[in-house]
C-alpha positions as CSV (number, residue, x, y, z in Angstrom):
1,M,25.4,-1.5,-51.3
2,N,22.1,-1.6,-53.3
3,G,20.2,-2.1,-50.1
4,R,21.7,1.1,-48.6
5,V,21.0,3.1,-51.8
6,L,17.4,1.8,-51.8
7,R,16.9,2.9,-48.3
8,I,18.2,6.4,-49.3
9,E,15.8,6.4,-52.2
10,L,12.9,5.6,-49.9
11,K,13.9,8.3,-47.4
12,R,14.7,11.2,-49.7
13,S,12.5,10.7,-52.8
14,V,8.9,11.1,-53.6
15,A,8.4,7.3,-53.8
16,P,7.0,6.8,-50.2
17,W,4.4,9.5,-50.8
18,A,2.9,7.4,-53.6
19,G,2.2,4.7,-51.1
20,V,0.9,7.2,-48.6
21,V,-1.5,8.6,-51.2
22,V,-2.9,5.1,-52.0
23,L,-3.3,4.1,-48.4
24,G,-4.4,7.4,-46.9
25,G,-6.6,8.5,-49.7
26,S,-8.4,5.2,-49.9
27,L,-8.9,5.0,-46.1
28,A,-10.1,8.6,-46.1
29,V,-12.8,7.7,-48.7
30,F,-13.8,4.5,-47.0
31,C,-13.8,5.7,-43.4
32,L,-14.7,9.4,-43.5
33,I,-17.6,9.1,-46.0
34,D,-20.7,7.1,-45.2
35,G,-21.1,5.8,-48.7
36,I,-22.7,2.8,-50.3
37,W,-19.6,0.8,-49.6
38,W,-20.6,0.4,-46.0
39,K,-24.1,-1.0,-46.8
40,G,-25.5,-4.3,-47.8
41,T,-24.0,-7.7,-48.3
42,A,-21.6,-6.3,-50.9
43,G,-20.0,-3.8,-48.5
44,W,-16.3,-3.4,-48.5
45,T,-15.9,-5.2,-45.2
46,A,-18.8,-7.7,-45.6
47,Q,-17.0,-10.3,-47.7
48,W,-13.5,-11.0,-49.0
49,T,-14.4,-10.7,-52.6
50,S,-16.4,-7.4,-52.2
51,M,-13.5,-6.0,-50.1
52,A,-11.1,-6.7,-53.0
53,M,-13.5,-5.3,-55.6
54,W,-14.1,-2.1,-53.7
55,T,-10.3,-1.5,-53.5
56,R,-10.2,-2.0,-57.3
57,Y,-13.0,0.4,-57.7
58,L,-11.0,3.2,-56.0
59,L,-8.3,2.8,-58.7
60,A,-10.4,5.1,-60.8
61,F,-9.0,7.9,-58.6
62,C,-5.7,6.4,-57.4
63,W,-4.4,5.1,-60.7
64,P,-4.1,8.5,-62.5
65,L,-2.6,10.1,-59.4
66,V,0.0,7.3,-59.1
67,V,0.9,7.6,-62.8
68,G,1.4,11.4,-62.3
69,M,3.5,10.9,-59.2
70,G,5.7,8.4,-61.1
71,A,6.1,11.1,-63.8
72,V,7.2,13.6,-61.2
73,Y,9.7,11.1,-59.8
74,G,11.0,10.4,-63.4
75,L,11.8,14.1,-63.9
76,R,14.3,14.1,-61.0
77,D,17.4,13.7,-63.1
78,S,16.4,16.3,-65.7
79,R,15.4,18.9,-63.0
80,S,18.7,18.4,-61.3
81,R,20.5,18.6,-64.7
82,M,22.3,15.3,-64.0
83,A,21.0,13.3,-67.0
84,E,24.2,13.7,-69.1
85,L,26.5,13.1,-66.1
86,L,24.8,9.9,-65.2
87,T,25.1,8.5,-68.7
88,T,28.9,8.8,-68.4
89,T,29.1,6.5,-65.3
90,P,30.1,2.8,-65.8
91,L,26.9,1.6,-64.1
92,P,24.5,0.1,-66.7
93,A,21.5,2.2,-67.4
94,W,19.1,-0.5,-66.4
95,R,20.7,-0.8,-63.0
96,R,20.4,2.9,-62.5
97,A,16.7,2.7,-63.4
98,A,16.1,-0.3,-61.2
99,L,16.7,1.5,-57.9
100,P,14.1,4.3,-58.3
101,A,11.6,1.9,-59.9
102,G,12.2,-0.6,-57.1
103,A,11.6,2.1,-54.5
104,M,8.4,3.2,-56.1
105,A,7.2,-0.4,-56.5
106,L,8.0,-1.2,-52.9
107,A,6.2,1.9,-51.6
108,L,3.1,1.3,-53.6
109,A,3.0,-2.4,-52.7
110,A,3.3,-1.6,-49.1
111,G,0.6,1.1,-49.2
112,F,-1.9,-1.0,-51.1
113,G,-1.0,-4.1,-49.0
114,L,-1.8,-2.1,-45.8
115,L,-5.1,-1.1,-47.3
116,V,-6.0,-4.7,-48.0
117,L,-4.8,-5.6,-44.5
118,V,-7.1,-3.1,-42.9
119,G,-10.1,-4.4,-45.0
120,G,-9.1,-8.0,-44.3
121,V,-9.0,-7.5,-40.6
122,Q,-12.5,-5.9,-40.6
123,V,-13.9,-8.8,-42.8
124,T,-12.4,-11.3,-40.3
125,L,-13.9,-9.5,-37.3
126,G,-17.3,-9.3,-39.1
127,A,-20.1,-11.8,-39.4
128,T,-18.8,-13.7,-42.5
129,T,-17.8,-17.3,-42.2
130,Y,-17.0,-17.7,-45.8
131,T,-13.2,-17.7,-46.1
132,H,-11.5,-18.3,-49.5
133,L,-8.5,-17.3,-51.6
134,G,-10.4,-16.3,-54.7
135,W,-10.1,-12.7,-53.9
136,L,-6.3,-12.7,-54.0
137,P,-6.0,-12.4,-57.9
138,I,-8.3,-9.4,-57.7
139,S,-6.0,-7.6,-55.3
140,F,-2.8,-8.8,-57.0
141,V,-3.9,-7.3,-60.3
142,A,-4.7,-4.0,-58.5
143,A,-1.2,-3.9,-56.9
144,L,0.4,-4.7,-60.3
145,A,-1.6,-1.9,-62.0
146,L,-0.4,0.6,-59.4
147,V,3.3,-0.4,-59.9
148,A,3.0,-0.6,-63.7
149,G,1.3,2.8,-63.9
150,A,3.9,4.5,-61.7
151,V,6.9,3.0,-63.6
152,F,5.2,3.8,-66.9
153,G,4.9,7.4,-65.7
154,M,8.5,7.5,-64.7
155,G,9.6,6.2,-68.1
156,V,7.4,8.7,-70.1
157,A,8.8,11.6,-68.0
158,R,12.3,10.4,-68.6
159,A,11.6,10.3,-72.4
160,L,9.7,13.6,-72.4
161,P,11.4,15.7,-69.6
162,S,8.9,18.5,-69.3
163,V,7.0,20.0,-66.4
164,L,3.8,19.5,-68.4
165,T,4.3,15.7,-68.6
166,P,3.0,14.8,-65.1
167,P,-0.3,16.8,-65.3
168,A,-0.8,15.7,-68.9
169,L,-0.4,12.1,-68.0
170,V,-2.9,12.4,-65.0
171,V,-5.5,14.0,-67.3
172,L,-5.0,11.5,-70.1
173,V,-5.2,8.4,-67.8
174,L,-8.2,9.9,-65.9
175,M,-10.0,10.4,-69.2
176,L,-9.2,7.0,-70.5
177,T,-10.2,5.4,-67.3
178,G,-13.5,7.2,-67.4
179,L,-14.2,6.2,-71.0
180,L,-13.3,2.5,-70.4
181,L,-15.0,2.2,-67.0
182,R,-17.7,-0.4,-67.2
183,Q,-20.9,1.3,-66.0
184,S,-24.0,-0.5,-65.0
185,G,-26.1,-1.1,-68.1
186,D,-29.6,-2.3,-68.7
187,G,-28.7,-5.9,-68.0
188,A,-27.9,-7.7,-64.8
189,L,-24.2,-7.4,-65.5
190,P,-22.0,-4.3,-66.1
191,S,-21.7,-2.9,-69.6
192,G,-20.4,0.2,-71.1
193,V,-19.9,2.3,-74.3
194,A,-16.5,0.7,-75.1
195,P,-16.2,-2.9,-76.4
196,N,-16.0,-5.3,-73.5
197,R,-12.4,-6.5,-74.4
198,L,-11.2,-3.0,-74.7
199,A,-12.9,-1.8,-71.5
200,Q,-11.1,-4.5,-69.5
201,L,-7.7,-3.0,-70.2
202,S,-8.6,-0.6,-67.4
203,P,-7.9,-2.2,-64.0
204,V,-10.8,-0.3,-62.5
205,T,-14.0,-2.3,-61.6
206,V,-17.5,-1.0,-61.3
207,E,-19.1,-0.4,-58.0
208,P,-19.8,-3.9,-56.5
209,R,-23.5,-4.5,-55.7
210,E,-23.7,-8.3,-55.9
211,M,-21.6,-10.2,-53.4
212,L,-21.8,-13.4,-55.5
213,L,-20.1,-11.8,-58.5
214,T,-16.4,-12.0,-59.1
215,L,-14.0,-11.6,-62.0
216,S,-13.3,-14.6,-64.2
217,G,-9.9,-16.2,-64.6
218,A,-9.6,-15.0,-68.2
219,V,-9.9,-11.4,-66.9
220,H,-7.1,-11.9,-64.3
221,L,-4.8,-13.5,-67.0
222,G,-5.5,-10.9,-69.7
223,Q,-5.1,-7.9,-67.4
224,T,-1.9,-9.4,-65.9
225,L,-0.4,-9.8,-69.4
226,W,-1.3,-6.2,-70.4
227,L,0.0,-4.7,-67.2
228,L,3.2,-6.6,-67.4
229,G,3.7,-5.2,-70.9
230,L,3.0,-1.7,-69.5
231,L,5.5,-2.2,-66.8
232,A,8.1,-3.5,-69.2
233,T,7.6,-0.5,-71.5
234,G,7.9,1.9,-68.5
235,F,11.1,0.3,-67.3
236,A,12.5,0.2,-70.9
237,L,11.8,4.0,-71.3
238,L,13.3,4.7,-67.9
239,S,16.6,2.9,-68.8
240,A,16.8,3.9,-72.5
241,V,19.7,6.2,-73.4
242,T,19.2,6.3,-77.2
243,R,16.3,7.3,-79.4
244,R,16.3,3.9,-81.0
245,A,15.9,2.3,-77.5
246,R,13.0,4.6,-76.7
247,L,11.2,3.6,-79.9
248,L,11.8,-0.1,-79.2
249,A,10.5,0.3,-75.7
250,V,6.9,0.6,-77.0
251,I,7.0,-3.0,-78.2
252,P,6.2,-4.7,-74.8
253,V,3.1,-2.7,-74.2
254,L,1.8,-3.2,-77.7
255,A,2.5,-6.9,-77.5
256,G,0.9,-7.2,-74.1
257,A,-2.2,-5.4,-75.2
258,A,-2.5,-7.5,-78.3
259,V,-2.2,-10.8,-76.4
260,A,-4.5,-9.5,-73.7
261,L,-7.2,-8.6,-76.2
262,L,-7.1,-12.2,-77.4
263,V,-7.5,-13.6,-73.8
264,L,-10.0,-11.2,-72.3
265,P,-13.6,-12.3,-72.7
266,A,-15.8,-10.6,-75.3
267,A,-19.1,-10.7,-73.3
268,A,-19.9,-9.1,-70.0
269,R,-21.4,-12.4,-68.7
270,D,-17.9,-14.0,-69.2
271,T,-16.3,-11.1,-67.4
272,Y,-18.3,-11.0,-64.2
273,V,-19.2,-14.5,-63.2
274,V,-21.0,-16.0,-60.2
275,D,-18.7,-17.5,-57.5
276,K,-20.2,-21.0,-57.5
277,A,-18.6,-21.8,-54.1
278,A,-20.1,-18.7,-52.5
279,A,-23.5,-19.3,-54.1
280,A,-23.7,-23.0,-53.1
281,L,-26.8,-23.5,-50.9
282,V,-26.5,-24.6,-47.3
283,C,-29.8,-25.9,-45.8
284,D,-31.4,-26.5,-42.5
285,G,-34.5,-28.4,-43.3
286,P,-36.7,-26.2,-45.6
287,V,-34.5,-23.1,-45.1
288,C,-31.5,-22.5,-47.4
289,V,-28.9,-19.7,-47.6
290,T,-25.8,-19.3,-49.7
291,Q,-22.4,-20.4,-48.3
292,A,-21.4,-16.8,-48.1
293,N,-24.2,-16.1,-45.7
294,R,-24.0,-19.3,-43.8
295,S,-23.6,-17.5,-40.5
296,R,-27.2,-16.2,-40.8
297,L,-28.7,-19.7,-41.2
298,P,-29.3,-20.6,-37.5
299,E,-31.3,-17.5,-36.7
300,L,-33.1,-17.6,-40.1
301,A,-34.0,-21.3,-39.7
302,L,-35.4,-20.7,-36.2
303,R,-37.6,-17.8,-37.3
304,S,-38.6,-19.4,-40.6
305,K,-40.3,-22.2,-38.8
306,E,-42.6,-19.8,-37.0
307,A,-43.2,-17.8,-40.1
308,L,-44.1,-20.8,-42.2
309,R,-46.5,-22.0,-39.5
310,V,-48.3,-18.7,-39.5
311,L,-48.4,-18.6,-43.3
312,H,-49.9,-22.1,-43.3
313,D,-52.5,-21.1,-40.8
314,V,-53.7,-18.2,-42.9
315,L,-53.1,-19.5,-46.5
316,G,-53.8,-23.2,-46.0
317,D,-52.6,-25.4,-48.9
318,K,-51.5,-22.3,-50.9
319,A,-48.9,-21.4,-48.3
320,P,-45.2,-21.6,-49.1
321,N,-43.3,-24.5,-47.7
322,S,-39.7,-23.4,-47.8
323,V,-37.4,-20.3,-47.4
324,R,-34.5,-19.7,-49.7
325,E,-32.0,-16.9,-50.3
326,D,-32.5,-15.2,-53.6
327,T,-29.4,-15.8,-55.8
328,E,-30.9,-14.7,-59.2
329,L,-29.0,-11.8,-60.9
330,R,-31.0,-8.9,-62.2
331,A,-30.6,-5.3,-63.2
332,L,-31.5,-2.5,-60.8
333,G,-35.2,-1.8,-61.1
334,D,-36.0,-5.2,-62.7
335,E,-38.8,-7.4,-61.2
336,R,-37.8,-10.3,-59.0
337,E,-38.7,-13.8,-60.0
338,L,-41.2,-14.8,-57.3
339,S,-42.8,-18.1,-56.5
340,G,-45.8,-18.9,-54.4
341,D,-44.1,-22.0,-53.0
342,V,-41.0,-20.3,-51.7
343,V,-40.3,-17.3,-49.5
344,L,-37.4,-15.6,-51.2
345,V,-34.9,-13.9,-48.8
346,D,-32.6,-11.1,-49.9
347,F,-30.4,-9.9,-47.1
348,D,-29.9,-6.6,-48.8
349,E,-33.6,-5.8,-48.3
350,R,-34.1,-3.2,-45.6
351,L,-36.7,-5.3,-43.7
352,L,-34.2,-8.2,-43.6
353,A,-30.8,-6.6,-43.5
354,D,-30.4,-6.4,-39.7
355,A,-33.6,-8.1,-38.6
356,T,-33.4,-10.6,-35.7
357,G,-35.9,-12.2,-33.3
358,G,-39.5,-11.2,-33.7
359,K,-38.7,-8.5,-36.3
360,L,-37.2,-11.2,-38.6
361,T,-40.3,-13.4,-38.1
362,R,-42.5,-10.5,-39.2
363,A,-40.3,-9.7,-42.2
364,L,-40.5,-13.3,-43.3
365,I,-44.3,-13.4,-43.0
366,A,-44.4,-10.2,-45.0
367,Q,-42.4,-11.8,-47.8
368,G,-44.7,-14.7,-47.8
369,L,-48.0,-12.8,-47.8
370,A,-47.1,-9.7,-50.0
371,P,-43.6,-10.2,-51.5
372,N,-42.3,-7.1,-53.2
373,C,-41.7,-7.4,-56.9
374,H,-38.9,-4.8,-56.9
375,G,-36.0,-4.3,-54.6
376,N,-36.4,-2.3,-51.4
377,N,-32.8,-1.7,-50.4
378,D,-30.1,1.0,-50.4
379,R,-29.7,0.8,-54.2
380,E,-33.3,0.4,-55.1
381,Q,-35.7,2.6,-53.2
382,G,-38.9,0.6,-52.8
383,G,-42.1,2.6,-52.1
384,Y,-43.6,3.2,-48.7
385,A,-46.8,1.7,-50.1
386,D,-45.2,-1.7,-50.4
387,V,-44.1,-1.6,-46.8
388,A,-47.5,-0.3,-45.6
389,L,-49.2,-3.1,-47.5
390,Q,-46.9,-5.7,-46.0
391,S,-47.4,-4.2,-42.5
392,I,-51.2,-4.6,-42.8
393,A,-50.9,-8.2,-44.1
394,V,-48.5,-9.2,-41.2
395,S,-50.6,-7.5,-38.5
396,W,-53.7,-9.3,-39.9
397,A,-51.9,-12.7,-39.9
398,L,-50.7,-12.2,-36.4
399,H,-54.1,-11.0,-35.1
400,D,-52.6,-7.7,-33.8
401,S,-55.1,-5.4,-32.2
402,Q,-53.4,-2.4,-33.9
403,L,-51.5,-1.9,-37.1
404,Q,-47.7,-2.5,-36.5
405,P,-45.5,-0.8,-39.1
406,L,-42.6,-3.0,-40.2
407,E,-40.3,0.1,-40.4
408,E,-40.3,3.6,-39.2
409,K,-42.8,6.0,-40.9
410,G,-41.2,8.7,-43.1
411,S,-41.8,12.4,-42.5
412,D,-42.2,13.5,-46.1
413,A,-45.6,14.3,-47.6
414,Y,-45.9,11.0,-49.6
415,S,-45.0,8.8,-46.7
416,L,-47.5,10.6,-44.4
417,K,-50.3,10.1,-47.0
418,V,-49.4,6.4,-47.5
419,W,-49.5,5.7,-43.8
420,A,-52.7,7.8,-43.3
421,D,-54.3,5.6,-46.0
422,A,-53.0,2.5,-44.2
423,D,-54.5,3.7,-40.9
424,V,-57.8,4.0,-42.6
425,A,-57.5,0.6,-44.5
426,W,-56.6,-1.4,-41.4
427,P,-59.8,-1.0,-39.3
428,R,-61.9,-1.4,-42.5
429,L,-60.2,-4.6,-43.3
430,T,-60.6,-6.1,-39.8
431,A,-64.2,-5.0,-39.8
432,L,-65.0,-7.2,-42.8
433,P,-66.2,-10.8,-42.3
434,P,-63.3,-13.3,-41.9
435,A,-63.9,-14.9,-45.3
436,E,-63.8,-11.6,-47.0
437,Q,-60.6,-10.7,-45.1
438,R,-58.9,-13.8,-46.4
439,S,-60.1,-13.1,-49.9
440,R,-58.6,-9.6,-49.8
441,I,-55.2,-10.9,-48.5
442,A,-55.3,-13.7,-51.2
443,E,-55.9,-11.1,-53.9
444,V,-52.9,-9.1,-52.7
445,R,-50.7,-12.1,-52.6
446,A,-51.7,-13.3,-56.0
447,A,-51.0,-9.9,-57.6
448,N,-47.6,-9.5,-55.8
449,V,-46.4,-13.0,-56.6
450,S,-47.2,-12.7,-60.3
451,C,-46.1,-9.0,-60.4
452,T,-49.1,-8.3,-62.7
453,G,-50.2,-5.1,-61.1
454,Y,-50.2,-2.8,-58.1
455,I,-52.7,-3.4,-55.4
456,E,-53.7,-0.3,-53.6
457,L,-54.4,-0.1,-49.9
458,S,-58.0,0.7,-50.7
459,V,-58.5,-2.9,-51.9
460,L,-57.8,-4.2,-48.4
461,A,-60.5,-1.9,-47.2
462,G,-63.1,-3.5,-49.5
463,E,-63.1,-0.7,-52.1
464,A,-62.6,-1.1,-55.8
465,S,-59.1,-0.7,-57.2
466,R,-58.5,2.5,-59.1
């Protein structure tokens, strides 16, 4: 009997539309907009953890809508003027509340589950070979947040049966989510204006930009306790028939919040932690990458041997002797920690992201001769001057007859000027005596490795630095 009634609820109520909004809205954002979520090693289909984190990120928009739709659903009895009639039936109030709440929960779980399935299929079909189950708690908390938010909206609308309740809840939840959302701060880890513990009561995560970062177990536990309290309060409000019952219904959410604040970590560095299994290094001789990027090791190892040989020919004893993926966390815009003995590889760098074959070899030589102190990726826009400088260094090391740019030249005024200067510096550098050429390259490398200053293209041409 309950199964038949539940099917009727799913067919004739607003519940299925909540699942459609979560699934369709999220896929519309991911698939119809060429956003940052498609780029880099932390893209939403690049790794399992980043896929789960991106779906959590979209809760900033989905969660308030789901709470509002739950409130609309909760107004059904008052709109149809059946509230008093239903209270006279012998069926317990909690059983009457269980059917619409169950229908909403089932629809939301199905919608979000299909979203995760779509992302999971694309991750499986992608290049990653790092498969793990650490992403499951991230998605579980997201599904629980959607269900708890919807049931809470239903309960509030049952307690406050007004047409203004749904829009008021949407605005309130949207504002609170925005205030608690942990934005990228000055440090390498997310921070925000709200205290860290309080901020974590929001199920929304920041935009993922580091594939090695995940949420700690304390965050999963604390958020689960808080959301279970929110769910219990929503269901208690939905099934309450007296004023006293409505007042007592707030106890679970207050208790859940209190316990959660004791469990949730106080510092951002204890909130977002490095996935040690993903960051573990896998090596092929002197070439090492993280476990998460293990699929790139064969090609990188092959090209690194050639790059290290070229670097040894031009730098001698000062040449780097190994290639390693960069796993250090840093804030956007901060300098990288470079070493003269190691060629650091960041697969988010534009020169390395999709490079294969000879292009990858040239990119590795560039990182060995003139490593960039700051990121040059989709989130950190490195200057054309860095690439122009690297292009000259690589062309010199490979004895090219002409300057070979490492990437396409831009069409803006600044790019045109930089490459015009590079076209002037290249023949002047190659016209210098061999010993002087080596001296200029060594000067560039020393400055870049230490990040002590900017070397202009004119230096390579034998002119004084401005």
